[in-house]
C-alpha positions in Angstrom: 28.9 -1.1 10.6 30.6 -4.0 12.7 30.8 -7.8 10.9 28.0 -10.1 10.6 28.6 -11.8 13.8 28.7 -9.1 15.6 25.4 -7.5 14.1 21.7 -7.1 15.4 20.2 -9.6 14.3 16.4 -8.8 12.7 13.5 -11.1 12.1 11.1 -9.3 9.6 7.4 -11.3 9.8 6.0 -10.8 6.5 7.0 -10.6 2.6 4.7 -8.3 1.6 5.7 -4.8 0.2 6.4 -3.8 3.8 8.3 -6.2 4.7 10.4 -6.4 2.0 11.1 -2.6 1.6 12.1 -3.2 5.4 14.7 -5.7 4.3 16.1 -3.4 1.5 16.1 0.4 3.8 18.4 -2.0 6.6 20.4 -3.0 3.9 21.0 0.4 2.6 21.5 1.1 6.5 24.4 -1.0 6.9 22.8 -4.3 8.2 23.1 -8.0 6.9 21.8 -10.1 9.8 18.1 -10.0 8.6 15.6 -13.1 7.9 12.0 -12.5 6.3 9.5 -14.7 7.5 6.3 -15.4 5.0 3.4 -17.6 5.8 2.3 -18.5 2.4 4.3 -21.2 0.6 4.5 -20.0 -2.2 4.6 -15.7 -3.5 3.6 -15.2 -6.9 2.1 -12.2 -8.9 -1.5 -11.8 -7.3 -3.6 -8.9 -6.6 -4.3 -6.4 -8.8 -3.3 -2.1 -8.7 -2.1 0.1 -6.4 -0.6 3.6 -6.4 2.9 4.2 -5.1 3.4 8.2 -4.6 6.3 10.5 -4.6 7.1 10.4 -1.4 7.8 6.6 -1.5 9.2 6.9 -4.9 12.0 8.8 -3.9 12.9 6.4 -1.1 12.6 3.2 -3.9 14.7 5.8 -6.3 17.3 6.0 -3.2 17.3 2.1 -3.3 18.0 2.0 -6.6 14.9 0.7 -7.8 13.7 3.9 -10.1 14.6 1.6 -13.5 13.1 -1.5 -12.4 9.9 1.1 -11.7 10.1 2.3 -14.6 9.7 -0.8 -17.2 7.2 -2.5 -14.4 4.7 0.5 -13.5 2.4 3.6 -15.4 4.3 6.9 -14.8 0.9 8.2 -13.3 0.3 11.8 -15.2 -3.5 12.8 -13.7 -5.9 12.0 -11.7 -9.6 13.0 -13.0 -12.9 13.3 -10.7 -16.5 12.5 -12.0 -20.0 12.8 -10.3 -21.8 9.7 -11.6 -23.3 11.2 -14.5 -20.1 11.7 -16.5 -19.8 15.2 -15.1 -16.0 16.2 -14.6 -15.3 17.7 -10.7 -11.4 18.1 -11.4 -8.4 16.9 -12.9 -5.1 17.3 -11.5 -1.6 16.7 -12.3 0.3 13.7 -10.4 3.2 12.7 -10.2 6.4 14.5 -12.3 3.5 16.3 -14.6 2.5 17.8 -11.3 6.5 19.2 -10.9 7.5 16.5 -8.1 10.9 15.4 -9.1 9.8 12.1 -9.2 7.0 10.2 -10.4 3.7 8.6 -8.9 3.5 5.1 -10.1 0.8 2.8 -10.8 1.7 -1.0 -10.5 0.4 -4.2 -10.1 0.6 -4.9 -7.1 1.9 -8.6 -7.5 4.7 -7.0 -10.2 5.5 -4.5 -7.4 5.9 -7.3 -4.8 8.2 -9.4 -7.1 10.1 -6.7 -7.9 11.3 -6.1 -4.2 11.6 -9.5 -4.0 14.3 -9.9 -6.9 16.3 -6.9 -5.4 15.9 -8.3 -1.6 17.2 -12.0 -3.4 20.0 -10.4 -5.0 21.0 -8.2 -2.1 20.6 -10.2 1.0 20.9 -13.8 -0.6 17.6 -16.3 -1.2 18.7 -17.9 2.3 17.1 -14.6 4.0 13.7 -15.6 3.3 11.8 -18.6 4.8 8.1 -19.5 2.9 5.8 -21.3 5.4 6.5 -20.0 8.5 3.3 -18.5 10.2 4.2 -16.8 13.4 2.3 -18.4 16.6 4.2 -16.5 19.3 6.9 -14.4 20.8 8.6 -14.2 23.9 12.0 -11.3 25.2 14.0 -11.1 27.9 16.7 -8.0 28.4 18.8 -9.5 25.5 16.2 -11.2 22.9 13.2 -11.8 21.8 12.2 -15.1 21.0 9.5 -16.0 17.6 8.3 -19.2 16.9 7.0 -20.5 13.8 4.3 -23.2 12.7 3.0 -24.2 8.9 0.0 -22.4 7.5 -3.5 -24.0 7.0 -4.2 -28.0 7.0 0.0 -27.7 8.4 -0.3 -26.2 11.4 0.2 -29.9 12.9 3.6 -30.2 11.0 5.9 -28.1 12.4 8.0 -25.4 10.4 11.4 -25.7 9.2 12.9 -23.2 11.8 10.0 -23.7 15.0 12.1 -21.1 17.2 14.6 -18.2 16.3 16.1 -16.0 18.6 16.9 -12.2 17.0 17.7 -8.7 18.9 14.7 -7.0 16.8 11.0 -8.3 15.5 9.3 -6.5 13.0 6.2 -7.4 12.4 5.2 -6.3 9.0 2.1 -9.5 8.9 -0.9 -7.3 6.6 -4.3 -6.5 8.5 -4.7 -9.7 10.3 -1.4 -9.5 11.7 -0.6 -12.3 14.6 1.7 -9.8 16.1 -1.1 -7.1 16.6 -3.7 -9.9 18.2 -0.9 -11.3 20.0 -0.1 -7.5 21.7 -3.8 -6.4 21.7 -5.7 -9.7 22.1 -9.2 -8.1 22.7 -9.0 -6.1 19.4 -10.9 -8.5 17.3 -11.7 -8.2 13.1 -10.9 -5.8 11.2 -13.8 -2.4 11.5 -15.9 -3.2 8.0 -16.9 0.5 6.5 -20.0 -1.2 4.9 -19.0 -1.2 1.5 -17.5 -3.8 -0.8 -14.7 -3.5 -3.7 -14.7 -5.4 -6.7 -11.6 -5.6 -8.3 -10.2 -6.5 -12.0 -8.0 -5.8 -14.7 -8.5 -5.5 -18.5 -6.2 -5.4 -21.3 -7.6 -2.8 -23.6 -7.1 0.0 -25.9 -5.7 3.4 -23.8 -8.4 6.1 -22.8 -7.4 9.9 -22.4 -3.4 10.4 -22.1 -2.8 6.9 -21.4 -2.0 7.4 -17.6 -4.7 8.7 -16.3 -6.7 8.1 -13.2 -10.2 8.4 -13.4 -12.0 8.6 -10.0 -15.9 8.8 -10.4 -19.1 8.6 -8.0 -19.4 9.1 -4.6 -18.6 7.4 -1.0 -21.4 4.9 -1.4 -21.1 4.0 -5.1 -17.3 4.7 -6.6 -16.0 3.5 -9.6 -12.1 3.6 -10.1 -9.8 3.0 -12.9 -6.2 3.4 -13.9 -3.7 1.7 -16.2 -0.7 -0.3 -14.3 1.4 -2.0 -16.9 4.9 -0.2 -19.1 4.4 -3.9 -21.0 1.5 -3.2 -22.3 2.3 -0.3 -23.1 4.8 -0.4 -25.1 3.1 -2.5 -26.9 0.3 0.1 -27.5 -2.5 -1.3 -25.0 -3.5 -0.1 -21.6 -3.8 -2.7 -18.6 -6.7 -1.1 -17.1 -6.6 -1.7 -13.2 -10.8 -1.4 -12.2 -12.6 -0.9 -8.6 -16.2 -1.2 -8.3 -17.3 0.0 -4.8 -20.8 -0.5 -3.4 -22.5 -0.1 0.2 -23.4 -3.6 1.3 -24.7 -2.6 4.6 -26.3 0.2 6.4 -24.3 3.3 7.5 -24.9 3.2 10.2 -25.4 -0.5 11.3 -23.6 -1.3 14.7 -22.1 -4.2 13.0 -18.6 -3.3 12.1 -17.3 -7.2 11.5 -16.3 -7.4 8.0 -18.1 -10.5 5.7 -16.4 -13.3 4.9 -14.7 -13.5 1.6 -11.7 -15.3 0.0 -9.6 -12.9 -2.4 -8.4 -15.2 -4.2 -11.5 -16.7 -5.7 -13.2 -15.0 -8.2 -16.9 -14.1 -7.8 -19.7 -13.3 -10.3 -20.0 -9.9 -11.8 -24.1 -10.7 -11.6 -23.2 -9.5 -7.5 -22.5 -6.1 -8.0 -22.8 -4.7 -12.2 -26.1 -3.7 -12.3 -25.4 -0.3 -10.6 -22.9 0.4 -13.0 -25.0 -0.4 -16.4 -25.6 3.3 -17.4 -22.3 5.0 -16.3 -19.8 6.6 -18.8 -17.0 8.8 -17.9 -13.1 9.7 -19.5 -13.5 8.0 -22.1 -14.7 4.6 -20.3 -17.9 2.6 -20.2 -17.9 1.1 -17.2 -20.3 -2.0 -18.2 -17.5 -3.0 -20.8 -15.0 -3.3 -18.2 -17.0 -5.3 -16.3 -17.9 -7.4 -18.8 -15.1 -7.9 -20.8 -13.1 -8.6 -17.7 -12.8 -12.5 -17.2 -11.7 -12.3 -13.1 -13.0 -10.5 -10.6 -12.2 -11.0 -7.0 -14.0 -9.2 -3.8 -12.7 -7.2 -0.8 -14.4 -6.0 2.2 -13.1 -2.5 2.6 -11.8 -2.7 6.0 -9.4 -0.7 8.1 -8.4 -0.4 12.1 -8.9 1.9 14.6 -5.3 3.3 15.5 -3.5 2.3 18.7 -1.5 4.2 21.3 1.2 1.7 20.9 3.0 -0.4 18.0 6.8 -0.8 20.2 6.6 -3.7 22.9 10.4 -3.7 23.6 12.4 -5.5 21.4 8.8 -5.8 18.8 7.5 -3.2 16.8 4.6 -3.4 14.0 4.7 -1.7 10.9 2.1 -1.4 7.6 -0.9 -2.7 7.8 0.0 -4.4 10.9 0.6 -1.4 12.0 -1.8 1.5 10.7 -4.5 -0.2 8.2 -6.2 2.6 6.5 -9.0 2.1 4.0 -7.5 2.4 0.3 -8.8 6.0 -0.2 -6.2 8.3 -1.2 -3.6 5.6 -3.0 -1.7 6.1 -0.2 -1.4 2.3 1.8 1.3 1.0 0.4 3.1 4.3 0.3 2.5 4.6 3.7 4.4 1.0 4.7 7.3 2.6 2.6 7.7 5.5 4.9 7.9 3.3 7.8 10.3 1.1 6.4 12.7 4.0 5.3 11.9 6.2 9.3 12.5 2.7 11.0 15.5 1.7 9.1 17.2 5.1 9.5 16.8 5.5 13.5 18.0 2.1 13.6 21.3 2.8 12.1 21.5 6.6 14.4 20.8 4.2 17.7 22.7 1.1 16.5 23.5 1.0 20.7 20.0 1.5 21.6 18.0 -0.7 19.3 15.1 -0.4 22.1 15.3 3.4 21.5 15.2 3.3 18.3 12.1 1.6 18.2 10.1 3.7 20.2 11.7 7.0 18.2 10.3 5.1 15.1 6.7 4.8 16.5 6.7 8.5 17.8 7.9 9.5 14.4 5.3 7.3 12.4 2.2 6.4 14.9 0.4 9.8 15.1 1.1 10.8 11.4 -0.5 7.6 10.4 -3.1 7.8 12.4 -4.5 11.2 11.1 -4.5 9.5 7.8 -6.5 6.8 8.9 -9.2 9.0 10.4 -8.9 11.5 7.2 -9.3 8.5 5.2 -12.5 7.1 7.0 -13.8 10.9 6.6 -13.0 10.3 2.4 -9.9 12.3 2.4 -9.4 13.8 -1.2 -12.1 11.7 -2.2 -14.7 14.0 -0.2 -15.0 15.8 -3.6 -16.7 13.5 -5.0 -19.5 13.6 -2.2 -19.4 16.8 -2.1 -20.9 16.8 -5.7 -23.3 14.2 -5.0 -24.4 16.4 -2.2 -24.5 19.2 -3.9 -25.5 18.9 -7.1 -27.5 15.0 -7.3 -28.6 15.5 -10.6 -25.2 16.7 -12.1 -23.7 20.1 -13.1 -22.7 22.3 -16.0 -20.3 24.0 -14.3 -18.5 22.2 -11.2 -17.8 25.6 -9.7 -21.5 26.7 -9.3 -21.6 23.5 -7.1 -18.0 23.9 -5.1 -16.2 26.8 -5.0 -12.8 26.5 -6.8 -11.1 27.4 -3.5 -13.1 24.5 -1.4 -12.3 21.8 -4.1 -8.7 22.8 -4.7 -7.9 23.0 -0.8 -9.3 19.4 -0.2 -6.6 17.6 -1.8 -4.0 20.0 -0.6 -4.9 19.2 3.0 -4.7 15.8 2.7 -1.2 15.8 0.3 0.0 17.5 3.9 -1.3 15.1 6.0 -0.4 12.1 3.9 3.1 13.1 3.8 3.4 14.2 0.2 3.7 17.8 0.0 5.6 18.9 -3.3 8.0 20.8 -1.8 9.1 18.9 1.2 9.6 15.8 -1.3 11.7 17.6 -3.9 14.1 19.0 -1.5 14.2 15.4 -0.3 14.9 14.4 -4.0 17.5 16.9 -4.0 19.4 16.2 -0.7 19.1 12.6 -1.4 20.2 12.2 -5.7 23.1 10.7 -5.5 22.7 8.4 -2.5 21.8 5.2 -4.4 24.8 5.4 -6.8 27.1 6.6 -3.2 25.7 3.2 -2.2 26.1 1.3 -4.9 22.4 0.0 -5.2 20.8 -0.8 -8.4 17.9 -2.7 -10.0 17.9 -6.4 -9.9 20.1 -7.7 -12.8 16.9 -10.5 -13.5 14.5 -7.6 -13.7 16.0 -5.4 -16.1 
């Protein structure tokens, strides 16, 4: 790789999971001239729980981050599906317990973001991150791309510290409400609302089931999800449980797909949603107790976007939710952003003398694959087992195989894993091939994290 002065310059818009992982994968591929621009004026441990699938954990392992992940998140052991009456539908081992060479992690989104940020600052230097820089526009020519930034919100009247930046490539990882995507697709409009609202919270309590179990209960229009997300709590004999209550709030065939206005940083009154879950019990959990004992609850409209035909326009490409926002079904959104980052860095390293071709090859690899996941998630993905149980036995059952044959039940999960790209054989083969990669690159977890 050439010296810094001769290297291509990369602008990453967005310092979320996708943007930070992109910076790390580019660095691991030998690039160093990387600048990250984030619209927020500070980065904190906001958010609740997410899952990172083995296919993405493998990429993070190869970036030297496995130790930090193990000290932060929970190595998920199993996923249990129940109907709304608490009858067990299916139990699947997950991660290492299922035979993967690397774990699945359930982890606090904010802590995961801070872990990635610590690695970025250690490897690329703190000066690579520019907060309070909201992308406003861009223009490009045969030689470069220019991004323009302003301060966010009430500060928009004030110029950003770096109001104009010239680079070779602009990677837009600026989320479901991406400015870059809006500039490329000005007629697209807001995200597409599913008609379902999510209420999310975290509660530290006694462990349930294995202490590393995920619980999925209900059906398409009313669902409850819970899983532990903190190794720090586990070392104290406790379980920090991330929970999600989901309800349909708009008719299924309502033509209005505009999401309701919400502020996910503000708490909501639990009476808005708690009633329908009053009698729900499964997996050693009583949903009413989880809700009642949680101090702060946040509201999220469950939304996605239609797949588009292109992500890459010359020197600009989209990544993560900016490219393929999807319903949080299948525990897969963050994982796909991480896979995007690894794929993009690999193509750029392989074609560093032809960056535009590299961006198109990245698009060719990832756009069709993620479009399939977006549509699979709209069809309920692996959660379809819940809907089948509800439709075929709305009053409950004694034996699930009387309702859904074993082969049909297990086939739903297998089909989704194939679509989502985390089939165990392919993940394990890649894990074996890259087992020593982090060591060869000298990559280790951030010093102030472990």
